[in-house]
N, C-alpha and C positions, 0 to 999 in steps of 0.2 A: 191543323184546322184549315179548312177550305174557305175561300172567300169568293163571293159572287158580287160583282159591281154592276149597278144599273145606272145608266145615264138617262135621266128623265126630263121631259119637257115641263112638267108642272107638279106641284105638291100633291094634287089629287091622284096622280099615277102612283106616287109613293104610298099613299094611304090605301089604295086598292091592293097593291102588291103586298103590303104588310099583312093583310087579311088572307090573301091567296097563297103566298109562298110556303107557309108552314104545312100546307096540304100537299105540296109538290116536291120540295127539296129535302135532303137529309137534315135532321135536327142540328147536327154539329156544324152546319154551314154558317159562316159569318156573312151577313148581307150588308153591303154598303150602298147607299143611295146618294147619287150626285144629282141634285135637282136644279134645273135651270128654269128661269122664268121666260117661257116662250109665248106667253099670251099678253104681251104688252099692249097690243092694240085693243084687245077685248077689255082690258082693265081701263084703258082710256075712254072707250065708248061707254062703259058702265060706271064711270066716275069712281073706279076702285072698289066698288061694292060687290063685284062678281066673285064668289067664292064657293067652290063645289067640293072642298076637301071633306066635309062632314058626310056628304052623300057617298063619296068614294070609300071612305073609311067604313061606313056602315055596310055597303054592298060587298066589299072585299071579303069580309068574314062569311058572307052567305054564298059566295061563288063556289060552284062545284066543278073541280077540274075535269071530271068525266062528262060533263054536259057540253057537248060539242056542236050545238045547233048553230052557233055563230062562227063563221069562218075566221074572223079576226081573233076571237077568243081561243079557238082551237089552235090557231097558229102561235099565239102567245104561249099557251100551255105546252105545246109541242116543243117550241124553242127552248123554254126554260128546262124542260125535262131532258132534252138533248144536251144542253150545256152541263147540267148537273151530272149526267152519266158519263160524258166525255172527260170531264176534268176532276170529278170527285170519285 
């Protein structure tokens, strides 16, 4: 079994990837997410009520890997595809 590890800055990135990755990588790939809290200042400013995980979780399932209008999204998908073809 192959394993793909993501080092992420926030839980919402994990939620988005959980919806997107099944469309990009082989089904037998085990995915591990190491989530770090990189938004401490934002949480302080918003008194801890800033949470965008639900939006990311919802949009992750709707993202289409072949829709490459956004440079950053295209780079994300291209990078994931390269890693999965190089190592799997």
